[in-house]
SERO-4910 file (N, C-alpha, C, O; in steps of 0.05 Angstrom, whole numbers):
BEGIN
 pado doro    nc1    nc2    nc3   cac1   cac2   cac3    cc1    cc2    cc3    oc1    oc2    oc3
  Met    A    -75    529    144    -73    505    160    -62    483    142    -75    472    125
  Ser    A    -36    476    147    -24    457    129      1    445    142     11    454    163
  Phe    A     11    424    128     38    414    132     56    426    110     48    425     87
  Glu    A     79    437    118     99    445     98    119    422     95    129    412    114
  Val    A    125    415     70    144    394     65    172    406     67    180    423     51
  Leu    A    188    396     86    215    405     89    234    388     73    255    397     64
  Asp    A    227    362     69    243    344     54    224    324     41    209    310     56
  Gly    A    224    322     15    205    304      1    211    275      4    195    258     -2
  Gly    A    235    268     14    242    240     18    246    225     -8    249    236    -29
  Met    A    246    198     -5    251    181    -28    227    181    -47    230    185    -71
  Leu    A    203    177    -37    179    177    -53    155    179    -35    145    159    -24
  Ala    A    146    203    -30    122    208    -14     99    217    -32    102    236    -47
  Leu    A     77    203    -30     54    207    -48     28    211    -33     24    198    -13
  Leu    A     12    229    -44    -16    231    -33    -32    208    -45    -32    203    -69
  Gln    A    -47    194    -27    -63    172    -36    -90    172    -22    -93    179      1
  Asp    A   -111    164    -37   -137    156    -26   -143    128    -36   -125    116    -48
  Pro    A   -167    117    -32   -171     90    -40   -166     83    -70   -164     60    -77
  Gly    A   -166    104    -87   -159     98   -115   -179    110   -135   -200    121   -127
  Arg    A   -172    109   -160   -187    121   -182   -201     99   -198   -188     85   -213
  Tyr    A   -227     96   -194   -241     73   -206   -260     83   -228   -270    105   -228
  Gly    A   -265     65   -247   -283     70   -269   -271     80   -295   -285     88   -313
  Tyr    A   -243     79   -296   -230     90   -320   -210     70   -332   -195     78   -350
  Gln    A   -209     46   -323   -190     27   -333   -195     20   -363   -177     13   -378
  His    A   -220     23   -371   -227     17   -399   -214     38   -418   -212     32   -442
  Ile    A   -206     61   -408   -191     80   -425   -162     82   -417   -148    101   -424
  Gly    A   -152     61   -403   -124     59   -397   -114     74   -373    -90     76   -369
  Val    A   -132     83   -356   -125     97   -331   -125     77   -308   -147     66   -301
  Thr    A   -103     73   -295   -101     53   -274   -113     64   -248   -119     88   -246
  Thr    A   -116     47   -228   -130     56   -203   -112     72   -185   -122     90   -172
  Gly    A    -86     65   -183    -70     77   -162    -80     70   -135    -94     49   -132
  Gly    A    -75     86   -115    -84     81    -88    -62     69    -70    -39     66    -79
  Pro    A    -68     64    -45    -47     55    -26    -37     27    -32    -53      9    -38
  Met    A    -11     24    -31      0     -3    -36     -8    -22    -14    -11    -46    -19
  Asp    A    -11    -13     11    -19    -30     33    -46    -20     44    -47     -2     60
  Glu    A    -67    -32     34    -94    -23     42    -99    -28     71   -113    -12     84
  His    A    -88    -50     83    -91    -56    111    -82    -32    128    -96    -23    146
  Ala    A    -58    -22    123    -46      0    138    -61     26    133    -67     41    151
  Phe    A    -68     30    107    -83     55    100   -110     57    115   -116     77    126
  Arg    A   -125     36    114   -152     37    126   -150     39    156   -167     52    168
  Trp    A   -130     26    169   -127     29    198   -120     57    205   -128     67    226
  Ala    A   -104     70    189    -96     98    196   -121    116    197   -123    132    216
  Asn    A   -139    113    178   -163    129    179   -181    121    202   -194    137    214
  Arg    A   -183     95    207   -200     85    229   -191     95    256   -208    101    273
  Leu    A   -165     96    260   -154    105    286   -163    133    292   -164    141    316
  Leu    A   -167    149    271   -175    177    274   -205    181    271   -215    204    272
  Ala    A   -220    160    266   -249    162    260   -254    179    235   -274    192    233
  Asn    A   -235    177    216   -238    191    190   -257    175    172   -261    151    176
  Pro    A   -268    188    152   -282    173    130   -261    154    117   -238    161    115
  Pro    A   -270    131    108   -251    112     96   -236    122     72   -214    113     66
  Glu    A   -249    142     58   -236    152     34   -218    176     39   -207    187     20
  Ala    A   -214    184     64   -197    207     70   -168    204     59   -156    182     63
  Ala    A   -158    225     47   -131    224     35   -109    223     56   -112    235     78
  Gln    A    -88    209     50    -65    206     68    -39    210     52    -39    213     28
  Ile    A    -17    210     67     10    209     54     21    181     56     22    169     78
  Glu    A     28    169     34     43    144     33     72    150     31     81    162     12
  Ile    A     88    142     52    116    147     52    131    121     45    132    102     60
  Asn    A    142    121     20    156     98     10    186    101     17    199    120      9
  Ile    A    197     82     31    225     80     39    232     99     62    244     90     82
  Gly    A    225    125     60    229    143     82    240    170     75    239    179     52
  Lys    A    252    184     95    265    210     93    247    234     89    256    256     84
  Leu    A    220    230     91    202    253     90    205    270    114    209    260    136
  Gly    A    203    297    111    203    316    133    181    336    130    177    347    109
  Leu    A    165    340    152    142    358    151    143    378    174    154    371    196
  Leu    A    133    402    170    130    422    191    100    429    193     88    436    173
  Ala    A     89    426    217     60    432    221     56    462    225     70    474    241
  His    A     37    473    210     30    501    213      4    505    228     -7    527    230
  Glu    A     -7    483    239    -31    484    255    -33    460    273    -21    439    267
  Asp    A    -48    462    295    -52    439    313    -69    418    299    -88    425    284
  Thr    A    -63    393    303    -80    372    292    -73    346    306    -59    346    326
  Cys    A    -85    324    297    -79    297    307    -73    280    283    -87    281    263
  Ile    A    -52    263    285    -45    246    263    -45    217    272    -44    211    296
  Ala    A    -46    199    253    -42    170    258    -19    161    240    -17    169    216
  Leu    A     -2    144    251     19    131    235     14    101    235     10     89    256
  Thr    A     15     89    212     12     61    209     31     50    188     45     65    176
  Gly    A     31     24    185     48     12    165     77      8    174     81      2    198
  Ala    A     96     12    156    124      7    162    135     24    185    126     47    189
  Asp    A    154     13    199    169     29    218    192     41    203    212     28    196
  Leu    A    190     67    197    211     82    182    226    100    201    237    121    192
  Gly    A    227     93    226    243    109    246    232    137    249    247    156    251
  Ala    A    205    140    249    193    167    251    200    180    278    203    167    298
  Arg    A    202    207    277    207    223    300    190    248    299    187    260    278
  Ile    A    180    256    322    165    281    325    181    299    344    184    293    367
  Asn    A    191    321    333    209    339    348    233    323    360    241    328    383
  Gly    A    243    304    345    266    289    354    260    265    371    278    249    378
  Lys    A    235    261    379    227    239    397    215    217    380    198    222    363
  Ala    A    223    192    385    213    170    370    183    168    370    170    171    391
  Ala    A    172    162    346    143    159    343    137    132    330    141    129    306
  Val    A    128    113    346    124     86    335     98     86    318     80    101    323
  Pro    A     96     67    299     72     66    283     49     52    298     53     41    319
  Trp    A     26     52    285      1     39    294    -11     53    319    -22     40    336
  Arg    A     -8     80    319    -21     95    340    -24    124    331    -14    132    311
  Thr    A    -39    140    347    -44    168    340    -26    186    358    -16    178    378
  Tyr    A    -23    211    348     -7    231    362    -19    259    359    -30    266    338
  His    A    -18    274    381    -26    303    380     -2    318    368     21    314    375
  Ile    A     -9    336    349     11    352    336      4    382    341    -19    390    338
  Gln    A     24    397    349     20    426    353     34    442    332     53    433    319
  Arg    A     25    466    328     37    484    309     67    487    315     75    491    337
  Gly    A     83    483    294    112    485    297    126    458    301    150    456    300
  Asp    A    110    437    305    122    410    308    134    401    281    124    407    260
  Arg    A    155    385    284    168    373    260    164    343    262    169    330    282
  Ile    A    156    332    239    153    303    236    173    294    215    173    303    193
  Glu    A    190    275    223    212    266    205    213    236    204    209    223    225
  Phe    A    219    225    181    221    196    177    249    190    169    262    204    153
  Gly    A    259    168    180    286    158    173    284    137    151    269    141    132
  Met    A    299    115    155    300     94    135    286     69    147    282     68    172
  Pro    A    279     49    131    263     26    141    276     10    163    300      3    161
  Val    A    260      6    184    267    -13    205    253    -39    201    264    -61    204
  Ala    A    227    -37    194    210    -60    187    189    -51    167    175    -32    172
  Gly    A    188    -64    144    169    -56    123    181    -34    105    203    -24    110
  Leu    A    166    -26     85    175     -7     65    158     18     63    168     40     56
  Arg    A    132     16     71    114     38     66     98     45     91     84     29    102
  Ala    A    101     70     99     86     80    122     64     99    113     65    110     91
  Tyr    A     43    102    130     20    119    123     16    139    145     16    132    169
  Leu    A     13    164    137      7    186    155    -20    197    148    -24    209    127
  Ala    A    -39    194    166    -66    205    163    -69    229    183    -56    229    204
  Val    A    -85    248    175    -90    271    193   -120    272    198   -136    265    181
  Ala    A   -128    280    222   -156    281    229   -172    298    209   -165    321    203
  Gly    A   -192    286    198   -209    299    178   -199    295    149   -214    302    130
  Gly    A   -175    285    146   -164    280    119   -149    304    108   -154    327    116
  Leu    A   -132    299     89   -117    321     75   -135    332     53   -156    321     46
  Lys    A   -127    355     42   -144    370     23   -129    375     -4   -123    398    -10
  Pro    A   -124    354    -19   -111    357    -45   -132    363    -67   -156    362    -62
  Val    A   -122    368    -91   -139    371   -115   -149    343   -123   -134    324   -121
  Ile    A   -174    342   -132   -186    316   -141   -187    316   -171   -198    335   -183
  Lys    A   -177    295   -183   -178    291   -212   -190    264   -218   -181    244   -208
  Leu    A   -211    263   -235   -225    238   -241   -234    224   -216   -232    200   -213
  Gly    A   -244    240   -197   -256    229   -173   -237    220   -151   -245    207   -132
  Ser    A   -211    226   -154   -191    216   -135   -167    234   -134   -161    249   -153
  Cys    A   -152    233   -112   -126    247   -111   -103    227   -113    -80    235   -110
  Ala    A   -109    201   -117    -88    180   -117    -66    188   -137    -72    193   -161
  Thr    A    -41    188   -128    -19    196   -145     -8    173   -161      1    153   -150
  Val    A     -9    176   -188      3    157   -206     23    174   -223     15    187   -242
  Val    A     48    173   -216     68    190   -229     69    184   -259     71    203   -275
  Arg    A     69    159   -266     71    151   -295     50    164   -312     55    171   -335
  Glu    A     25    167   -301      3    178   -316     -1    208   -312    -18    220   -325
  Gly    A     15    220   -294     12    248   -289    -15    255   -277    -26    276   -283
  Leu    A    -25    238   -260    -51    243   -247    -48    242   -217    -32    227   -206
  Gly    A    -65    258   -204    -66    258   -175    -45    275   -161    -31    291   -174
  Gly    A    -43    271   -135    -23    286   -120    -34    313   -111    -58    318   -113
  Leu    A    -17    330   -102    -24    355    -89    -40    373   -108    -60    386   -100
  Asp    A    -30    376   -133    -43    394   -152    -56    379   -176    -64    392   -195
  Gly    A    -58    353   -174    -71    338   -195    -53    330   -218    -63    316   -237
  Arg    A    -27    337   -217     -9    331   -240      8    307   -236     26    301   -252
  Gly    A      3    292   -214     17    266   -211     46    269   -201     62    252   -207
  Gln    A     51    290   -185     78    294   -176     81    283   -147     63    285   -131
  Lys    A    105    272   -141    110    264   -113    114    290    -97    120    311   -108
  Leu    A    112    287    -71    116    311    -53    145    320    -54    163    305    -56
  Ala    A    148    347    -54    174    359    -56    177    381    -36    157    392    -26
  Lys    A    202    389    -30    207    410    -11    192    435    -20    193    443    -43
  Gly    A    179    448      0    164    472     -5    134    468     -9    119    487     -8
  Asp    A    126    444    -15     97    438    -18     83    443      8     94    439     30
  Cys    A     58    452      6     41    456     30     16    439     26      1    442      7
  Ile    A     11    422     45    -12    403     44    -33    411     63    -29    411     88
  Gly    A    -56    419     53    -77    431     70    -92    410     86    -95    387     78
  Phe    A   -102    419    109   -120    403    126   -136    422    144   -128    445    146
  Asp    A   -157    412    155   -173    428    173   -164    425    202   -156    403    210
  Arg    A   -165    446    217   -157    445    245   -177    427    260   -201    426    254
  Cys    A   -167    412    280   -185    394    295   -179    398    325   -158    406    333
  His    A   -200    391    340   -196    391    369   -182    366    378   -181    346    363
  Lys    A   -170    366    401   -156    342    410   -174    318    412   -197    320    420
  Lys    A   -163    295    404   -178    270    406   -165    252    427   -143    256    435
  Thr    A   -181    233    435   -170    212    453   -149    196    437   -154    187    415
  Met    A   -125    193    449   -104    179    435   -111    149    434   -120    137    453
  Thr    A   -106    137    411   -113    109    406    -89     94    394    -71    106    383
  Ser    A    -90     68    397    -70     51    385    -83     25    377   -103     16    388
  Leu    A    -71     12    357    -81    -14    348    -71    -35    368    -48    -35    375
  Pro    A    -88    -54    376    -79    -76    394    -55    -90    382    -55    -96    358
  Ile    A    -36    -97    398    -11   -109    389    -16   -134    372      0   -139    354
  Gly    A    -36   -149    379    -42   -173    364    -51   -169    335    -51   -188    319
  Glu    A    -58   -144    329    -67   -138    302    -45   -126    284    -49   -121    261
  Val    A    -22   -121    297      0   -108    282     16   -129    267     27   -147    280
  Pro    A     18   -127    241     33   -147    225     63   -144    230     74   -123    236
  Asp    A     77   -167    227    106   -168    228    117   -169    200    117   -190    187
  Tyr    A    127   -147    190    136   -145    162    163   -159    158    172   -162    136
  Asn    A    176   -167    180    202   -181    177    198   -211    174    217   -226    168
  Glu    A    174   -221    179    168   -250    176    167   -257    146    160   -241    129
  Asp    A    175   -283    140    171   -293    113    141   -293    108    125   -297    127
  Leu    A    133   -289     83    105   -285     77     94   -309     62    106   -319     43
  Gln    A     70   -318     70     56   -339     56     29   -328     48     13   -320     66
  Val    A     22   -329     23     -2   -317     13    -17   -336     -6     -5   -353    -19
  Gly    A    -44   -333     -6    -61   -350    -22    -63   -340    -50    -65   -316    -55
  Val    A    -64   -359    -69    -68   -352    -98    -95   -363   -107   -100   -387   -104
  Ile    A   -112   -346   -117   -138   -354   -128   -133   -362   -157   -126   -346   -173
  Pro    A   -138   -388   -164   -133   -396   -192   -153   -382   -210   -177   -381   -205
  Ser    A   -142   -371   -231   -158   -354   -249   -143   -350   -275   -122   -363   -280
  Tyr    A   -153   -333   -293   -140   -327   -318   -132   -353   -332   -149   -369   -340
  Gln    A   -106   -358   -336    -96   -381   -352    -86   -404   -334    -68   -419   -342
  Tyr    A    -97   -406   -311    -88   -427   -292    -89   -455   -305    -70   -471   -300
  Ala    A   -109   -461   -321   -111   -487   -333    -89   -492   -354    -85   -515   -362
  His    A    -75   -472   -362    -54   -475   -382    -26   -478   -369     -6   -476   -383
  Phe    A    -25   -481   -343     -1   -489   -329     -5   -519   -321    -24   -526   -308
  Ser    A     14   -536   -329     11   -564   -325     12   -570   -295     22   -554   -279
  Pro    A      1   -594   -286      2   -601   -258     31   -599   -247     35   -591   -224
  Gly    A     50   -607   -263     78   -606   -253     88   -577   -249    102   -572   -229
  Glu    A     80   -559   -267     88   -531   -264     73   -519   -240     85   -503   -225
  Arg    A     48   -526   -236     34   -516   -212     47   -526   -187     49   -511   -167
  Met    A     55   -551   -186     68   -562   -163     94   -547   -156    100   -540   -133
  Lys    A    110   -541   -177    134   -525   -173    128   -498   -161    141   -489   -142
  Phe    A    107   -485   -171     99   -459   -162     91   -459   -132     99   -442   -117
  Phe    A     74   -478   -125     63   -478    -98     81   -491    -77     78   -486    -53
  Ser    A    100   -508    -86    118   -521    -67    145   -506    -64    160   -511    -45
  Gly    A    150   -488    -82    176   -473    -81    174   -448    -64    153   -440    -54
  Ser    A    197   -435    -61    199   -410    -47    210   -389    -66    229   -395    -82
  Tyr    A    199   -365    -65    208   -344    -83    220   -321    -66    214   -318    -42
  Glu    A    237   -306    -79    250   -283    -66    243   -257    -80    242   -256   -104
  Val    A    237   -237    -64    232   -211    -76    258   -200    -88    278   -198    -75
  Ser    A    257   -193   -114    281   -183   -127    285   -153   -123    270   -141   -108
  Gln    A    305   -142   -135    310   -114   -134    291    -98   -152    288    -74   -149
  Arg    A    277   -112   -170    260    -99   -189    231    -98   -179    214   -114   -187
  Ile    A    227    -80   -161    200    -76   -150    193    -46   -150    210    -29   -146
  Asp    A    168    -41   -154    158    -13   -152    128    -14   -150    116    -35   -145
  Arg    A    115      9   -153     86     10   -149     71     -4   -173     47     -9   -171
  Met    A     85    -10   -194     72    -24   -217     72    -54   -212     52    -67   -217
  Gly    A     94    -65   -202     95    -94   -199    119   -103   -182    138    -89   -179
  Tyr    A    116   -128   -172    137   -141   -157    147   -165   -173    133   -184   -176
  Arg    A    172   -163   -182    184   -186   -196    198   -204   -176    214   -195   -159
  Leu    A    191   -230   -177    201   -249   -158    222   -267   -172    221   -270   -197
  Thr    A    239   -280   -157    259   -298   -168    257   -325   -154    253   -326   -130
  Gly    A    260   -346   -169    258   -373   -158    259   -393   -181    267   -386   -203
  Glu    A    250   -418   -176    250   -438   -197    229   -429   -218    206   -425   -212
  Pro    A    238   -426   -243    219   -416   -264    197   -436   -269    200   -460   -267
  Ile    A    174   -425   -277    151   -441   -285    143   -433   -313    149   -411   -322
  Ala    A    131   -451   -328    124   -446   -355     95   -452   -361     83   -471   -350
  Ser    A     83   -436   -378     56   -440   -387     57   -455   -414     77   -454   -428
  Glu    A     35   -469   -421     32   -481   -447     29   -460   -469     31   -466   -492
  Leu    A     23   -436   -461     18   -414   -480     43   -397   -484     57   -391   -465
  Asp    A     49   -390   -509     71   -372   -514     64   -344   -508     81   -327   -501
  Gly    A     39   -338   -510     29   -311   -505     -1   -311   -508    -13   -331   -516
  Ile    A    -14   -289   -501    -43   -288   -504    -50   -261   -515    -34   -242   -515
  Ile    A    -75   -258   -525    -85   -232   -533    -87   -215   -507    -97   -224   -487
  Ser    A    -78   -190   -509    -78   -173   -485   -106   -171   -473   -126   -169   -488
  Glu    A   -107   -172   -447   -133   -172   -432   -130   -154   -407   -108   -148   -399
  Gly    A   -153   -147   -395   -152   -131   -371   -138   -145   -348   -139   -170   -346
  Ile    A   -125   -129   -331   -109   -141   -309   -120   -130   -283   -123   -106   -279
  Ala    A   -125   -149   -265   -134   -142   -238   -110   -137   -219    -88   -147   -224
  Tyr    A   -115   -121   -199    -95   -118   -177    -89   -145   -165   -107   -160   -158
  Gly    A    -63   -151   -162    -54   -176   -150    -50   -199   -170    -42   -220   -162
  Ala    A    -56   -194   -196    -52   -215   -216    -23   -223   -217     -5   -206   -214
  Ile    A    -18   -249   -221      9   -260   -222     15   -268   -251      6   -289   -260
  Gln    A     30   -252   -266     36   -258   -293     63   -272   -295     81   -268   -278
  Val    A     65   -290   -315     90   -306   -318    101   -301   -346     91   -313   -365
  Pro    A    121   -284   -349    133   -279   -375    150   -303   -384    151   -323   -371
  Ser    A    164   -299   -406    178   -322   -419    201   -332   -402    209   -355   -405
  Asp    A    212   -316   -383    234   -326   -366    224   -343   -343    240   -354   -328
  Gly    A    197   -345   -340    186   -362   -319    186   -350   -291    178   -364   -272
  Gln    A    194   -325   -288    196   -313   -261    171   -296   -257    166   -277   -271
  Pro    A    154   -303   -236    129   -289   -232    131   -259   -226    151   -251   -213
  Ile    A    112   -244   -236    110   -216   -230     82   -211   -218     62   -216   -231
  Val    A     81   -201   -194     55   -194   -181     49   -165   -188     65   -147   -182
  Leu    A     27   -160   -200     20   -133   -210      6   -118   -187    -13   -128   -175
  Met    A     15    -93   -183      7    -77   -160    -10    -53   -168    -22    -53   -190
  Lys    A    -13    -33   -151    -32    -12   -154    -28      5   -179    -48     14   -191
  Asp    A     -4     10   -188      1     26   -212      5     10   -237     18     19   -256
  Arg    A     -5    -15   -237     -1    -33   -259    -13    -22   -285    -30     -4   -285
  Gln    A     -3    -32   -308    -16    -26   -333    -44    -39   -333    -49    -58   -318
  Thr    A    -62    -29   -349    -90    -38   -348    -94    -63   -365   -114    -77   -360
  Ile    A    -77    -69   -385    -79    -93   -400    -52   -106   -403    -31    -92   -400
  Gly    A    -51   -132   -409    -26   -145   -413    -29   -172   -428    -51   -183   -428
  Gly    A     -8   -181   -440     -9   -205   -456      7   -229   -447     12   -247   -462
  Tyr    A     16   -229   -421     29   -252   -410      9   -271   -397    -11   -262   -386
  Pro    A     14   -297   -398     -3   -316   -383     -2   -310   -353     19   -301   -343
  Lys    A    -24   -314   -339    -26   -308   -311    -36   -333   -296    -57   -344   -304
  Ile    A    -22   -342   -276    -29   -366   -262    -52   -362   -241    -65   -381   -233
  Gly    A    -56   -338   -233    -77   -332   -213    -74   -304   -203    -62   -287   -215
  Cys    A    -86   -300   -179    -88   -273   -168    -87   -273   -138    -98   -292   -125
  Leu    A    -74   -254   -126    -75   -250    -97    -99   -234    -89   -109   -218   -105
  Ser    A   -108   -237    -64   -128   -218    -53   -115   -191    -49    -90   -189    -47
  Ala    A   -131   -171    -46   -121   -144    -42   -105   -142    -16    -84   -129    -15
  Leu    A   -115   -155      5   -101   -154     31    -74   -168     30    -54   -159     41
  Asp    A    -73   -191     16    -47   -205     14    -27   -190     -4     -4   -189      2
  Ala    A    -37   -177    -25    -20   -161    -42     -8   -138    -26     15   -130    -30
  Gly    A    -24   -127     -7    -15   -105     10      8   -114     28     26    -99     34
  Gln    A      6   -139     38     27   -150     55     53   -154     39     75   -149     49
  Leu    A     50   -163     14     73   -165     -4     86   -138     -8    111   -136     -9
  Ala    A     71   -117    -10     81    -90    -15     99    -80      8    113    -60      4
  Gln    A     98    -93     31    115    -85     53    141   -100     54    158    -96     72
  Arg    A    145   -119     35    169   -134     35    189   -123     15    182   -115     -7
  Gly    A    214   -122     23    235   -111      6    252   -133     -7    247   -157     -2
  Pro    A    271   -126    -23    288   -145    -36    301   -165    -16    310   -158      5
  Gly    A    300   -191    -24    310   -212     -7    290   -226     10    295   -248     20
  Ala    A    266   -214     13    245   -227     30    235   -252     16    235   -254     -9
  Lys    A    228   -272     32    220   -298     22    189   -299     21    175   -291     39
  Ile    A    179   -309     -2    150   -311     -7    143   -339    -15    157   -351    -31
  Arg    A    122   -350     -3    111   -376    -11     81   -373    -18     67   -356     -6
  Phe    A     72   -389    -37     44   -387    -45     30   -413    -39     42   -435    -39
  Tyr    A      4   -411    -33    -13   -435    -29    -38   -431    -45    -46   -408    -51
  Leu    A    -51   -453    -52    -76   -452    -68    -99   -443    -51   -105   -456    -30
  Ala    A   -112   -422    -59   -135   -411    -44   -159   -410    -62   -158   -419    -85
  Asp    A   -181   -398    -53   -204   -394    -70   -218   -368    -63   -211   -355    -43
  Val    A   -238   -361    -78   -252   -336    -75   -265   -335    -47   -265   -314    -34
  Ala    A   -277   -357    -38   -290   -358    -12   -271   -350     10   -278   -336     29
  Glu    A   -246   -361      9   -227   -354     30   -220   -324     29   -218   -312     50
  Ala    A   -216   -313      5   -210   -285      3   -233   -268     13   -229   -247     26
  Glu    A   -258   -276      7   -281   -261     17   -283   -262     48   -290   -243     61
  Ala    A   -277   -286     59   -277   -288     88   -256   -271    101   -260   -258    121
  Gln    A   -232   -271     89   -210   -254     99   -219   -225     99   -213   -210    119
  Arg    A   -231   -216     78   -240   -188     76   -263   -182     96   -263   -161    109
  Ala    A   -281   -201     99   -304   -197    118   -293   -194    147   -303   -178    162
  Ile    A   -274   -211    154   -262   -209    181   -248   -182    185   -251   -169    206
  Phe    A   -233   -174    165   -219   -148    166   -239   -125    169   -236   -108    186
  Asn    A   -260   -125    153   -281   -104    154   -294   -104    182   -300    -82    193
  His    A   -299   -127    193   -312   -129    219   -294   -117    240   -304   -102    258
  Lys    A   -268   -122    239   -250   -111    259   -249    -80    257   -248    -66    277
  Leu    A   -250    -70    232   -251    -41    229   -276    -29    241   -275     -9    255
  Glu    A   -298    -41    235   -324    -31    244   -328    -32    274   -341    -14    285
  Thr    A   -317    -52    287   -322    -56    315   -299    -46    333   -299    -49    357
  Phe    A   -278    -34    321   -256    -24    335   -264     -3    356   -279     16    349
  Lys    A   -255     -5    380   -260     14    401   -234     27    409   -213     14    412
  Thr    A   -235     54    413   -210     68    420   -200     59    447   -215     51    465
  Ser    A   -173     60    449   -160     53    474   -138     73    479   -125     82    460
  Leu    A   -134     80    504   -113    100    511    -86     90    502    -78     67    506
  Ala    A    -71    108    490    -44    101    480    -22    118    492      0    119    482
  Gly    A    -28    130    515     -8    146    528     -8    174    519    -24    182    502
  Pro    A     10    191    529     10    220    523     20    225    495     22    248    486
***
């Protein structure tokens, strides 16, 4: 009972919530770049929150089902098709043995998530299957490889479920300019009031230099009073400012320590929204605090917990 990979696409990775408890020995967390989309995919299927999924970066993945199941698609619209018929994200689909699931190129967003009822069945290494290619950890066989033609991804057969979809009002628009809150932290006090004003009043653009490690932005440069710092642990969403003054937002596959000054940090949910923006997207920052981030997370968790299934058509 499995999906056979017909085309590995640009970068398709097995992910679960991440590998925690090992950053002190240099092992990063990995996990889904867009936690909002990842968690909704599992919720639509009533899966455990930690159930493994496929993160499809950019597109072109092709799968063949060898057993009946039910899937959920969330995140980016990558022009998915099931047996040649368009399959929009943010809803579930019944899959029969012999069905083909294929992804095209981005229509909106960069990263789509495919969850299967009951979760996928990869090898677990250090408590997780999260794929971090740079570290050679996670993935189908635990060696950190992206999905490739000929791979078979196991899952358990399931009975048909009621088809569900996310209410339209909860679906993010990845084509919109993004405004995200920055929690002042790290070396915030070592950026002068003038530099902070430039940072919060300006607009930044997502550059071509983006990946699962970090998002380099371009805009009016800002400078810290510090030339450098002793390397320290780095949180997901930290915004470091190297000597050229162009911010870099550190993402799921970030290094575990770094020596650049950091002006603050994004919440996990906001960093996930940034991960859906491609080169040229406009980003603005505003001053936030921990209480706002906690409230944002509490509201999100409440929506997940109280979600009720709704018919989504055949």
